BASESE-342154 format. One line per field, with one value per residue (C-alpha): residue number from 1; residue in three letters; z, y, x. Coordinates in steps of 0.2 Angstrom, whole numbers. Layout:
seq: c(NUM|...)
type: c(Ala|...)
w: c(Z|...)
v: c(Y|...)
u: c(X|...)
//
This chain:
seq: c(1|2|3|4|5|6|7|8|9|10|11|12|13|14|15|16|17|18|19|20|21|22|23|24|25|26|27|28|29|30|31|32|33|34|35|36|37|38|39|40|41|42|43|44|45|46|47|48|49|50|51|52|53|54|55|56|57|58|59|60|61|62|63|64|65|66|67|68|69|70|71|72|73|74|75|76|77|78|79|80|81|82|83|84|85|86|87|88|89|90|91|92|93|94|95|96|97|98|99|100|101|102|103|104|105|106|107|108|109|110|111|112|113|114|115|116|117|118|119|120|121|122|123|124|125|126|127|128|129|130|131|132|133|134|135|136|137|138|139|140|141|142|143|144|145|146|147|148|149|150|151|152|153|154|155|156|157|158|159|160|161|162|163|164|165|166|167|168|169|170|171|172|173|174|175|176|177|178|179|180|181|182|183|184|185|186|187|188|189|190|191|192|193|194|195|196|197|198|199|200|201|202|203|204|205|206|207|208|209|210|211|212|213|214|215|216|217|218|219|220|221|222|223|224|225|226|227|228|229|230|231|232|233|234|235|236|237|238|239|240|241|242|243|244|245|246|247|248|249|250|251|252|253|254|255|256|257|258|259|260|261|262|263|264|265|266|267|268|269|270|271|272|273|274|275|276|277|278|279|280|281|282|283|284|285|286|287|288|289|290|291|292|293|294|295|296|297|298|299|300|301|302|303|304|305|306|307|308|309|310|311|312|313|314|315|316|317|318|319|320|321|322|323|324|325|326|327|328|329|330|331|332|333|334|335|336|337|338|339|340|341|342|343|344|345|346|347|348|349|350|351|352|353|354|355|356|357|358|359|360|361|362|363|364|365|366|367|368|369|370|371|372|373|374|375|376|377|378|379|380|381|382|383|384|385|386|387|388|389|390|391|392|393|394|395|396|397|398|399|400|401|402|403|404|405|406|407|408|409|410|411|412|413|414|415|416|417|418|419|420|421|422|423|424|425|426|427|428|429|430|431|432|433|434|435|436|437|438|439|440|441|442|443|444|445|446|447|448|449|450|451|452|453|454|455|456|457|458|459|460|461|462|463|464|465|466|467|468|469|470|471|472|473|474|475|476|477|478|479|480|481|482|483|484|485|486|487|488|489|490|491|492|493|494|495|496|497|498|499|500|501|502|503|504|505|506|507|508|509|510|511|512|513|514|515|516|517|518|519|520|521|522|523|524|525|526|527|528|529|530|531|532|533|534|535|536|537|538|539|540|541|542|543|544|545|546|547|548|549|550|551|552|553|554|555|556|557|558|559|560|561|562|563|564|565|566|567|568|569|570|571|572|573|574|575|576|577|578|579|580|581|582|583|584|585|586|587|588|589|590|591|592|593|594|595|596|597|598|599|600|601|602|603|604|605|606|607|608|609|610|611|612|613|614|615|616|617|618|619|620|621|622|623|624|625|626|627|628|629|630|631|632|633|634|635|636|637|638|639|640|641|642|643|644|645|646|647|648|649|650|651|652|653|654|655|656|657|658|659|660|661|662|663|664|665|666|667|668|669|670|671|672|673|674|675|676|677|678|679|680|681|682|683|684|685|686|687|688|689|690|691|692|693|694|695|696|697|698|699|700|701|702|703|704|705|706|707|708|709|710|711|712|713|714|715|716|717|718|719|720|721|722|723|724|725|726|727|728|729|730|731|732|733|734|735|736|737|738|739|740|741|742|743|744|745|746|747|748|749|750|751|752|753|754|755|756|757|758|759|760|761|762|763|764|765|766|767|768|769|770|771|772|773|774|775|776|777|778|779|780|781|782|783|784|785|786|787|788|789|790|791|792|793|794|795|796|797|798|799|800|801|802|803|804|805|806|807|808|809|810|811|812|813|814|815|816|817|818|819|820|821|822|823|824|825|826|827|828|829|830|831|832|833|834|835|836|837|838|839|840|841|842|843|844|845|846|847|848|849|850|851|852|853|854|855|856|857|858|859|860|861|862|863|864|865|866|867|868|869|870|871|872|873|874|875|876|877|878|879|880|881|882|883|884|885|886|887|888|889|890|891|892|893|894|895|896|897|898|899|900|901|902|903|904|905|906|907|908|909|910|911|912|913|914|915|916|917)
type: c(Met|Ser|Phe|Ser|Val|Arg|Val|Asn|Gly|Glu|Asp|Phe|Glu|Ala|Glu|Pro|Arg|Ala|Gly|Gln|Cys|Leu|Arg|Thr|Tyr|Leu|Arg|Glu|Arg|Gly|Trp|Phe|Gly|Val|Lys|Lys|Gly|Cys|Asp|Ala|Gly|Asp|Cys|Gly|Ala|Cys|Thr|Val|Gln|Val|Asp|Gly|Glu|Pro|Val|His|Ser|Cys|Leu|Tyr|Pro|Ala|Leu|Arg|Ala|Gly|Gly|Arg|Ala|Val|Thr|Thr|Val|Glu|Gly|Leu|Ala|Glu|Glu|Gly|Gly|Glu|Leu|His|Pro|Leu|Gln|Gln|Lys|Phe|Leu|Asp|Ala|Gln|Gly|Phe|Gln|Cys|Gly|Phe|Cys|Thr|Ala|Gly|Met|Leu|Met|Thr|Ala|Ser|Ala|Leu|Asp|Glu|Glu|Gln|Leu|Ala|Asp|Leu|Pro|Arg|Ala|Leu|Lys|Gly|Asn|Leu|Cys|Arg|Cys|Thr|Gly|Tyr|Arg|Ala|Ile|Glu|Asp|Ala|Val|Arg|Gly|Val|Arg|His|Thr|Glu|Arg|Pro|Cys|Ala|Gly|Gln|Ala|Val|Gly|Arg|Ser|Leu|Gly|Ala|Pro|Ala|Gly|Pro|Gln|Val|Val|Thr|Gly|Thr|Ala|Arg|Tyr|Thr|Phe|Asp|Val|Asp|Val|Pro|Gly|Leu|Leu|His|Met|Lys|Leu|Leu|Arg|Ser|Pro|His|Pro|His|Ala|Arg|Ile|Val|Ala|Val|Asp|Thr|Ala|Asp|Ala|Leu|Arg|Val|Pro|Gly|Val|Val|Ala|Val|Phe|Thr|His|Glu|Asp|Val|Pro|Asp|Thr|Leu|Tyr|Ser|Ser|Ala|Arg|His|Glu|His|Pro|Thr|Glu|Asp|Pro|Asp|Asp|Thr|Arg|Leu|Leu|Asp|Asp|Thr|Val|Arg|Phe|Val|Gly|Gln|Arg|Val|Ala|Ala|Val|Val|Ala|Glu|Ser|Glu|Gly|Ala|Ala|Glu|Glu|Gly|Cys|Arg|Arg|Ile|Val|Val|Thr|Tyr|Glu|Pro|Leu|Pro|Tyr|Val|Leu|Asp|Pro|Glu|Glu|Ala|Met|Gly|Pro|Gly|Ala|Pro|Val|Ile|His|Pro|Lys|Gly|Pro|Glu|Ser|Arg|Ile|Ala|Arg|Pro|Gln|Asp|Asn|Val|Cys|Gly|Glu|Ala|His|Gly|Glu|Leu|Gly|Asp|Val|Glu|Gln|Gly|Phe|Ala|Glu|Ala|Asp|Val|Val|Tyr|Glu|Glu|Thr|Phe|Arg|Thr|Gln|Arg|Val|Gln|His|Ala|Ser|Leu|Glu|Thr|His|Gly|Cys|Val|Ala|Tyr|Phe|Glu|Glu|Asn|Glu|Glu|Thr|Gly|Glu|Glu|Arg|Ile|Val|Val|Arg|Ser|Ser|Thr|Gln|Val|Pro|Phe|Leu|Thr|Arg|Arg|Ala|Leu|Cys|Asp|Leu|His|Gly|Leu|Pro|Met|Asp|Lys|Val|Arg|Val|Val|Ala|Gly|Arg|Val|Gly|Gly|Gly|Phe|Gly|Gly|Lys|Gln|Glu|Met|Leu|Thr|Glu|Asp|Ile|Ala|Val|Leu|Ala|Ala|Leu|Arg|Leu|His|Arg|Pro|Val|Lys|Leu|Glu|Phe|Thr|Arg|Ala|Glu|Gln|Phe|Phe|Gly|Ala|Thr|Thr|Arg|His|Pro|Phe|Thr|Val|Thr|Val|Lys|Leu|Gly|Ala|Arg|Ser|Asp|Gly|Thr|Leu|Thr|Ala|Leu|Gln|Phe|Arg|Val|Val|Ala|Asn|Thr|Gly|Ala|Tyr|Gly|Asn|His|Gly|Pro|Ala|Val|Met|Phe|His|Ser|Ile|Gly|Glu|Ser|Met|Gly|Val|Tyr|Arg|Ala|Pro|His|Lys|Lys|Val|Asp|Ala|Tyr|Ser|Val|Tyr|Thr|Asn|Ala|Val|Pro|Ala|Gly|Ala|Phe|Arg|Gly|Tyr|Gly|Leu|Gly|Gln|Val|Thr|Phe|Ala|Val|Glu|Ser|Ala|Met|Asp|Glu|Leu|Ala|Arg|Arg|Leu|Gly|Ile|Asp|Pro|Leu|Val|Leu|Arg|Glu|Arg|Asn|Val|Ile|Gly|Pro|Gly|Glu|His|Met|Glu|Gly|Pro|Leu|Gly|Glu|Glu|Glu|Asp|Leu|His|Ile|Ala|Ser|Tyr|Gly|Leu|Asp|Gln|Cys|Leu|Arg|Val|Val|Arg|Asp|Ala|Leu|Ala|Asp|Asp|Thr|Ser|Ala|Glu|Leu|Ala|Pro|Glu|Gly|Trp|Leu|Val|Gly|Gln|Gly|Phe|Ala|Met|Ala|Ala|Ile|Ala|Cys|Gly|Pro|Pro|Gly|Gly|His|Ile|Ala|Asp|Ala|Thr|Val|Lys|Leu|Leu|Ala|Asp|Gly|Thr|Tyr|Asp|Ile|Ala|Val|Gly|Thr|Ala|Glu|Phe|Gly|Asn|Gly|Thr|Thr|Thr|Val|His|Lys|Gln|Ile|Thr|Ala|Gly|Ala|Leu|Gly|Thr|Thr|Val|Asp|Arg|Ile|Ala|Val|Arg|Gln|Ser|Asp|Thr|Asp|Val|Val|Arg|His|Asp|Thr|Gly|Ala|Phe|Gly|Ser|Ala|Gly|Thr|Val|Val|Ala|Gly|Lys|Ala|Val|Met|Lys|Ala|Ala|Asn|Ala|Leu|Ala|Glu|Arg|Ile|Leu|Ser|Phe|Thr|Ala|Glu|Tyr|Ala|Arg|Thr|Pro|Arg|Ser|Leu|Leu|Arg|Leu|Thr|Ala|Glu|Ala|Val|Glu|Cys|Asp|Gly|Arg|Thr|Val|Pro|Leu|Lys|Glu|Val|Tyr|Glu|Ala|Ala|His|Gly|Arg|Gly|Val|Glu|Leu|Gly|Ala|Asp|Gly|His|Phe|Gly|Gly|Ser|Pro|Arg|Ser|Val|Ala|Phe|Asn|Ser|Gln|Trp|Phe|Arg|Ile|Ala|Val|Asp|Pro|Asp|Thr|Gly|Glu|Ile|Arg|Ile|Leu|Arg|Ser|Val|His|Gly|Ala|Asp|Ala|Gly|Arg|Val|Met|Asn|Pro|Leu|Gln|Cys|Arg|Gly|Gln|Val|Glu|Gly|Gly|Val|Ala|Gln|Ala|Leu|Gly|Ala|Thr|Leu|Phe|Glu|Gln|Val|Leu|Val|Asp|Asp|Arg|Gly|Glu|Val|Thr|Thr|Ala|Ala|Phe|Arg|Arg|Tyr|Arg|Leu|Pro|Ala|Phe|Ala|Asp|Val|Pro|Arg|Thr|Glu|Val|His|Phe|Thr|Glu|Thr|Ser|Asp|Ala|Ile|Gly|Pro|Leu|Gly|Ala|Lys|Ser|Met|Ser|Glu|Ser|Pro|Phe|Asn|Pro|Val|Pro|Pro|Ala|Phe|Ala|Asn|Ala|Leu|Arg|Asp|Ala|Thr|Gly|Ile|Arg|Phe|Thr|Glu|Ala|Pro|Phe|Leu|Arg|Asp|Lys|Val|Trp|Arg|Ala|Leu|Asp|Glu|His|Arg|Arg|Arg|Pro|Ala|Ser|Pro)
w: c(72|86|82|93|89|100|101|110|121|124|118|110|105|98|81|67|59|40|30|44|42|55|59|64|74|82|86|92|106|112|102|95|89|74|62|49|34|19|20|3|9|1|16|29|44|49|49|61|62|61|64|64|45|43|34|30|43|33|18|30|34|53|50|44|59|67|76|74|84|80|87|87|90|109|110|102|119|128|141|158|149|141|124|108|101|86|98|107|91|84|101|98|81|82|68|68|67|70|72|65|52|67|73|56|51|67|63|46|50|66|54|41|40|36|16|17|29|16|4|14|-1|-7|11|16|1|8|22|19|29|25|38|41|22|28|32|51|48|40|54|66|58|56|74|72|88|86|103|118|137|147|156|169|164|146|136|121|108|111|102|115|110|109|124|118|110|121|119|100|98|109|101|118|111|108|92|87|87|99|112|116|118|124|114|99|83|66|53|35|21|5|-8|-23|-42|-50|-51|-49|-46|-37|-25|-28|-18|-5|0|15|18|13|22|39|36|36|53|63|54|68|59|43|40|25|21|28|46|46|51|36|42|31|36|30|33|36|53|55|72|61|53|41|32|24|14|21|7|15|23|34|21|6|-6|-20|-24|-32|-34|-36|-19|-9|6|3|17|33|40|58|62|76|64|48|38|42|39|21|18|23|11|-3|1|-1|-16|-22|-36|-45|-57|-65|-68|-79|-72|-75|-71|-78|-68|-83|-90|-73|-75|-92|-100|-99|-86|-73|-56|-43|-28|-32|-15|-8|1|17|12|7|-10|-21|-36|-35|-53|-60|-48|-41|-23|-19|-28|-26|-37|-34|-42|-35|-47|-65|-72|-91|-87|-78|-92|-104|-93|-95|-107|-106|-102|-98|-98|-96|-88|-74|-68|-52|-49|-36|-23|-8|10|14|31|36|50|40|45|59|75|89|97|115|132|148|165|166|182|185|183|185|169|153|139|122|119|102|100|83|71|71|71|77|94|100|83|81|97|91|76|83|97|82|71|84|95|110|124|125|142|133|121|124|110|111|100|104|95|77|63|52|46|35|35|30|46|49|43|50|39|52|68|62|54|69|83|75|74|94|99|90|95|112|108|104|85|76|58|51|33|22|12|-4|5|10|-9|-15|1|10|3|-8|-12|-23|-42|-47|-63|-63|-76|-73|-81|-76|-82|-79|-84|-91|-75|-67|-59|-57|-65|-65|-58|-64|-58|-64|-52|-54|-40|-42|-25|-30|-26|-11|-4|12|14|-4|-3|11|1|-13|-4|5|-12|-18|-3|2|-15|-24|-7|-6|-22|-24|-39|-40|-51|-47|-51|-47|-52|-42|-42|-31|-43|-39|-50|-49|-42|-27|-14|-11|7|18|12|19|13|10|-8|-6|-15|-30|-34|-29|-41|-55|-48|-45|-62|-70|-61|-69|-85|-86|-77|-93|-105|-95|-95|-77|-63|-56|-39|-42|-50|-34|-23|-32|-30|-14|0|15|34|40|24|23|10|-1|-13|-25|-11|2|15|31|46|58|47|50|46|64|59|42|36|17|14|24|14|-3|4|8|-12|-16|-5|-12|-30|-25|-17|-28|-36|-38|-55|-56|-50|-65|-78|-93|-107|-95|-95|-79|-71|-56|-50|-35|-29|-13|-3|11|23|36|54|57|48|44|52|70|80|98|110|130|141|159|168|186|200|206|224|219|214|196|184|172|155|148|131|117|102|94|91|74|71|71|87|97|113|113|110|125|137|132|134|152|156|151|162|177|177|177|165|153|160|176|165|159|146|144|127|112|125|126|144|148|143|139|119|106|89|83|75|58|50|58|75|86|91|87|94|106|112|115|126|136|138|146|157|162|165|176|186|188|196|207|214|218|225|236|242|246|259|265|268|273|259|247|232|222|231|225|211|203|200|195|210|222|225|231|245|251|260|258|247|248|238|226|236|251|242|235|252|261|247|247|265|263|250|236|218|211|193|179|163|147|131|114|101|86|81|77|64|57|42|38|23|14|-1|-9|-22|-32|-43|-56|-69|-83|-94|-112|-118|-104|-95|-78|-66|-52|-38|-36|-21|-12|-1|9|19|33|42|58|70|85|82|97|94|80|76|76|65|54|53|47|35|28|28|19|5|3|2|-10|-20|-21|-28|-40|-48|-47|-35|-43|-39|-56|-60|-76|-87|-74|-59|-51|-43|-52|-40|-26|-18|-13|-29|-40|-31|-29|-13|-11|-5|3|-13|-20|-6|-7|10|10|17|29|35|48|47|63|67|82|81|88|89|91|107|113|95|86|70|61|50|48|31|23|17|4|-5|-14|-18|-34|-43|-38|-46|-62|-62|-62|-75|-86|-85|-87|-102|-109|-109|-97|-90|-83|-77|-62|-59|-69|-75|-82|-97|-99|-99|-112|-124|-121|-124|-140|-147|-143|-153|-168|-169|-183|-178|-177|-193)
v: c(-202|-188|-170|-159|-143|-133|-114|-105|-118|-124|-139|-140|-155|-149|-154|-140|-139|-146|-133|-122|-111|-109|-90|-94|-108|-98|-84|-95|-99|-82|-78|-61|-56|-64|-51|-53|-41|-50|-68|-70|-72|-54|-44|-53|-47|-65|-71|-83|-96|-115|-123|-107|-104|-89|-93|-83|-92|-87|-98|-112|-126|-129|-147|-146|-138|-155|-160|-145|-129|-114|-98|-81|-64|-68|-81|-71|-64|-72|-83|-74|-60|-51|-44|-52|-40|-36|-31|-19|-12|-8|2|10|15|19|5|6|19|10|-6|-18|-24|-26|-43|-49|-39|-45|-63|-62|-51|-60|-76|-69|-74|-61|-64|-60|-45|-39|-37|-30|-26|-44|-51|-40|-40|-51|-40|-23|-8|7|18|22|22|7|18|17|-1|-3|8|-5|-20|-12|-8|12|21|36|37|47|43|53|68|76|91|93|80|92|93|77|59|49|32|27|23|7|2|-12|-19|-16|-26|-41|-43|-39|-21|-26|-20|-21|-39|-44|-49|-64|-62|-77|-82|-71|-71|-68|-57|-58|-47|-50|-38|-31|-38|-23|-5|2|-9|-9|-24|-33|-47|-56|-74|-79|-95|-107|-95|-97|-117|-117|-125|-111|-97|-86|-73|-62|-45|-36|-18|-24|-25|-9|9|22|34|42|48|48|36|50|58|76|87|95|81|94|94|78|73|61|49|32|19|6|-8|0|-7|2|-2|11|2|-16|-21|-11|-21|-29|-41|-47|-65|-67|-86|-95|-95|-86|-101|-103|-84|-85|-100|-92|-76|-89|-96|-80|-77|-58|-54|-37|-24|-17|1|13|18|31|30|45|61|73|61|60|79|79|78|60|54|41|51|41|49|57|64|81|96|86|77|92|87|102|97|79|79|83|71|85|81|98|113|130|144|160|175|187|201|198|182|187|205|196|184|200|206|191|189|171|160|141|129|111|97|85|70|58|41|31|25|14|18|0|0|-16|-18|-19|-11|-19|-20|-30|-25|-33|-29|-25|-16|2|5|22|17|-1|-3|-13|-5|-9|-7|-6|-10|-2|2|19|36|44|34|49|54|36|34|50|43|26|34|43|30|17|28|25|37|42|32|17|16|16|16|11|10|-1|2|6|-3|12|24|38|46|29|25|42|33|22|7|-8|-1|2|-16|-24|-14|-18|-36|-37|-26|-37|-54|-48|-57|-51|-48|-47|-39|-39|-34|-45|-38|-38|-30|-15|-13|-14|-10|3|21|26|42|55|54|72|81|97|111|124|141|152|170|179|194|192|196|181|190|180|189|176|159|150|131|120|104|89|77|59|55|40|31|40|58|54|68|74|91|94|88|97|113|109|105|123|132|132|126|142|153|150|161|179|184|199|188|172|161|142|131|115|100|84|71|57|41|22|17|13|28|40|47|55|53|60|77|78|83|95|84|81|99|104|90|100|118|114|105|120|132|123|123|142|143|135|146|162|157|159|147|137|142|159|159|153|164|180|174|165|173|181|181|187|189|180|167|175|165|167|159|172|169|159|169|158|154|163|160|160|155|156|143|142|152|139|126|133|136|117|115|128|119|103|109|118|102|89|76|62|63|54|39|38|24|27|32|36|53|64|76|85|94|101|106|115|114|124|116|122|114|106|104|118|119|115|101|100|90|88|81|78|76|69|65|48|41|34|51|48|55|50|59|54|60|54|55|38|30|23|27|45|48|58|47|52|71|70|63|74|89|84|80|97|105|95|94|75|60|53|35|43|48|33|38|32|37|33|28|38|34|43|61|73|74|73|75|62|59|67|83|82|87|76|88|105|102|87|92|109|103|92|107|118|103|99|118|120|105|110|127|117|106|121|130|116|111|130|130|112|116|134|139|153|149|158|146|130|120|104|89|70|64|78|97|106|119|129|119|103|91|85|69|69|53|65|79|68|59|76|82|67|69|86|80|90|81|87|85|98|98|106|110|116|121|119|138|147|139|140|135|123|121|108|106|90|89|74|70|55|44|37|23|27|9|2|16|12|26|26|39|46|58|63|80|86|102|102|117|109|123|117|99|90|74|75|56|52|69|63|45|54|64|48|38|52|52|34|33|48|40|24|35|43|27|14|11|13|6|-1|-3|-11|-4|-9|-1|-17|-15|-27|-23|-31|-39|-33|-43|-34|-18|-13|-6|1|-12|-9|-9|5|18|29|36|54|68|77|94|104|123|134|141|141|144|157|145|128|120|125|132|116|113|97|86|70|74|88|78|70|85|91|73|69|86|86|69|75|90|79|68|83|88|71|68|83|77|83|68|76|59|49|36|36|18|11|6|25|32|21|24|42|41|30|42|58|49|45|63|73|87|105|115)
u: c(27|25|30|42|50|62|58|70|75|58|51|32|24|8|7|4|-13|-13|-3|0|16|29|24|7|13|25|14|1|12|16|32|25|43|39|29|17|21|15|11|22|41|43|47|57|47|44|62|67|83|81|96|105|98|89|71|54|42|27|34|42|29|29|28|45|52|48|65|72|79|70|76|66|71|65|79|92|98|114|112|111|98|112|109|115|129|119|105|116|122|105|102|118|114|96|94|75|61|43|52|42|56|69|65|66|82|91|87|94|110|115|118|128|147|161|159|140|143|154|140|126|115|115|114|98|89|76|72|63|61|51|55|74|81|93|108|104|103|120|128|120|126|144|144|143|137|127|117|122|122|109|114|101|94|102|91|86|98|106|105|96|89|71|63|56|72|76|59|60|77|71|54|44|37|18|10|-7|-10|3|-10|-20|-38|-47|-63|-58|-68|-60|-67|-65|-73|-81|-76|-84|-77|-87|-81|-98|-113|-130|-133|-149|-147|-136|-138|-129|-137|-122|-110|-119|-118|-100|-94|-87|-96|-105|-112|-113|-116|-122|-129|-146|-138|-129|-134|-139|-127|-115|-97|-81|-67|-54|-51|-49|-51|-66|-76|-84|-67|-72|-87|-98|-101|-96|-108|-101|-108|-118|-130|-120|-102|-90|-73|-65|-62|-75|-81|-98|-100|-93|-90|-86|-81|-71|-56|-48|-51|-69|-71|-62|-74|-89|-85|-83|-101|-109|-119|-122|-132|-125|-132|-117|-117|-107|-90|-76|-59|-51|-54|-55|-69|-77|-80|-86|-102|-111|-100|-109|-112|-103|-111|-128|-129|-136|-128|-129|-113|-103|-99|-96|-104|-110|-117|-100|-91|-81|-78|-70|-64|-55|-53|-43|-34|-22|-18|-21|-12|-15|-6|8|11|11|24|35|49|50|33|35|19|19|7|16|8|11|5|-3|9|5|11|17|18|24|10|-5|-23|-32|-39|-48|-62|-66|-74|-69|-74|-73|-62|-70|-89|-89|-98|-94|-86|-79|-61|-53|-34|-31|-16|-22|-14|-28|-36|-47|-54|-58|-66|-77|-82|-85|-98|-106|-108|-114|-125|-112|-106|-90|-88|-91|-78|-60|-47|-29|-14|-1|16|12|21|21|9|13|-3|-12|-18|-27|-42|-55|-55|-58|-64|-81|-86|-77|-86|-102|-99|-93|-107|-119|-111|-105|-88|-72|-68|-52|-50|-33|-30|-19|-6|-16|-30|-17|-16|-35|-44|-35|-30|-15|-7|-18|-13|-12|-11|-3|-3|9|12|27|31|46|57|74|83|73|60|43|29|14|10|-3|-9|-23|-24|-35|-32|-40|-47|-55|-70|-72|-68|-59|-45|-50|-54|-41|-26|-32|-32|-15|-7|-9|-4|15|19|15|16|34|37|35|24|12|0|-7|-20|-25|-40|-40|-52|-54|-63|-72|-69|-72|-54|-48|-49|-34|-30|-18|0|16|16|-3|-3|10|23|14|12|30|35|27|33|51|53|45|56|71|65|61|79|87|76|81|99|100|107|93|98|100|82|76|86|79|60|58|49|62|61|46|36|17|15|4|-8|-23|-35|-29|-15|-19|-20|-12|4|19|38|43|59|69|81|77|92|104|95|100|118|119|115|127|141|137|140|157|165|157|168|155|155|172|161|151|156|162|151|137|127|130|119|114|100|92|73|67|50|41|27|18|22|6|-10|-23|-40|-35|-25|-27|-16|-17|-4|-1|16|17|27|26|29|46|53|52|39|25|20|2|-1|-13|-2|4|22|25|42|41|52|39|41|59|57|43|53|67|57|52|68|74|60|62|82|80|87|75|76|67|53|39|27|8|0|-10|-24|-41|-40|-24|-28|-43|-40|-27|-31|-17|-1|-1|2|20|11|19|33|26|8|9|27|21|7|21|32|18|15|32|36|20|26|42|36|23|36|48|33|27|45|48|34|37|56|54|67|65|58|74|86|79|83|77|91|88|83|80|76|92|89|101|114|103|94|76|73|58|52|51|43|28|27|24|13|2|0|-8|-18|-8|-5|10|5|1|-9|-4|-13|-9|-21|-9|-11|-2|10|26|36|49|60|70|82|87|102|107|123|116|123|111|118|111|110|99|90|99|101|115|114|132|128|113|113|98|95|84|76|69|73|81|84|78|86|99|99|81|78|91|84|66|77|85|68|59|71|71|53|52|65|54|39|51|59|49|33|16|0|-6|-25|-32|-47|-59|-50|-44|-27|-14|0|-7|9|27|34|23|24|42|49|66|78|94|104|92|94|110|118|111|121|109|113|101|100|104|87|76|58|47|32|37|42|60|62|58|49|42|51|43|33|44|59|49|43|59|66|56|59|77|78|69|80|96|89|85|103|111|98|93|76|62|52|34|28|33|40|55|56|71|62|53|71|79|64|65|84|81|68|78|93|81|75|81|93|86|91)
//
């Protein structure tokens, strides 16, 4: 019986391989709109329609599609090329950020009937989104329009849609693996089953006999060079403790060998055939035990690796005191001390880590070079690291990021490129390495677990006298980002409050667990959870309104953030919106009636928290940009920063359109490619707007002046009488089309382009507040969010719709970490939650609609008054929720997440406790 399937109106007769799923069958035939998110039917990114019914194609056998009609997102459009009405609605509502989930969302939502549309939480429960917080998706499905029309010269401050929107909703946006590379080899990694062991021998003979296996690489085949997988502008921020393939493994899941084969199946079988002889070593999982006497030393390296105290497993540490905290506590009328703990959280970006390494001819030199197409936030830093590791000159390596399917800091890391490039160079063939969803959990990185002891002292009027922190961050088996996260965690969290006496002792500690890394907030959220919870509890002991206590102690406009480690000289409060953020909370309290929504008998409470964060990372962040006038009278921006739903592409076009008096649709963007500009540190630390955006602004302003100056000479018109419009330069009484300006300049050998550069310093400070009203079922521990309100000080908001989306997404991600997300490890350090169905992500039904209120400020440092707002919305959410939970139950929960069974047990114990006499 012959096989035939109709896909988007086109017949395919190639029979699927044995056991092949529909997702791979479709992608192999070029339907790249069908995404890989989990391979387990948990995320919905691969959803297609079979005879009109949505199915998860990763679970649907391709053979079963025989004789049926399959529709992917590419085939959703109407006849004649018009967008499907729902695709247009997703554009009108900006119903996506990174867009990796969008095709699956569209294929599910477009098949819903009226009854299903009335219950979207149930109808969309099989489709996950990590970026948006679902409210923009709901608005899209409901047909709510938010985007505005482009207007010449008036782009900044308008809710313009993402430039890649049409490609995202039609499935033609190209993510990392949405390319067809001829002759591609596939890599799979053999990983350690031991938390700590020495590799005695590796036998690869059986693996090499597997048909299709081309090569196997072990520690004997790689350089001895030590480096860090973390990427920073200054590599010395991270300890050099990592080897490409090591003869010592330090956590369950560490890569041991790499198999390269003609197919993924052959590579996987090759991994199964490798025989490794291990010598198990003692291991330690608790950071306090790791610092104690007799603990196994995880990295016995010298000072050249920049490890603070390797003999004590201390990766990095910080100690300092401002004033005399003992005196401060002696002066206090009330002292509160408590220890708070946060858990490991996975970034859970729907696109996993991965790259393709292949060869091309350098157009400038004519010589061959290696190209790495990667799901990275830091293409330039990755290129530099690859060159250092493999001894290659910069012009021999090009790194490109396509559209990246989410990052949240997890892709500020080199986890696949190093080994894929090694294989490509040795074999001189293209090589692909793509993590599975399970590998994301045990082979990538997590958020740092923190233990924070906070001690606060205050006079009876609420004036703080002393703040003291002891911070222990579990960096896991490797120190990538470890010291930097620790230092950042104790900065703004302590500096936002005035107190004459402050002290901190902080440690980043090695353990034999999955490594931690960069995650939204970069350590600040963990300590903010502790500080803001403690401030709330201090207010209760003082009998002072928690809001009033903050207002009495926060720093004011123009003040410096003083801490026990000294103030950062480049950090300035260049605009102050904290008072407005607190006013958002006060207004919410004043008009709140949400308690009426609580079921009868449930406990009701409210709580808030605030946070401050530097706009841009410490230690330097560099961006270069180029803006050019093209022959057709349009413009081109070249900028290095990557786009992964952060909205920077839109903002860069808006900045340029404003400077050049044009519309955003007349501007093209080339980005995240080491060929397009000199350098860009990367898309992390909220730098896409405040650093790369400033470089773009400088280039656009310089180009505007250059065009006008040239036109004044060419048209023999005073410069003061000229004005740029969308398609021309207006002269006194006539217009000169930009095409004519370009031709005239080109004829004289003049290039109408300009470069912009910004060094990321000085830095300003952004502020946020979050308020919740919640209800708790005392009989089950179930929690319902009755109302969620967020205040955001983003300076001048460049794109209100996209900025609101960043806030909503940040709140949703933080709620996941607050309520149920946790990467669990067993007593050997092995991750036991290595799948979405075991690691619960927030679904549509879990996330409330958050009311977002922007302050009215304009920053003196950021481009056109803007400040960052991609990381900071996360930070106040967990403590605000904890404070609301305390208000509702009378119990202070000090350890996240606040699982339903944990809440029930605490309530049950509270009920059983004898009343105080």
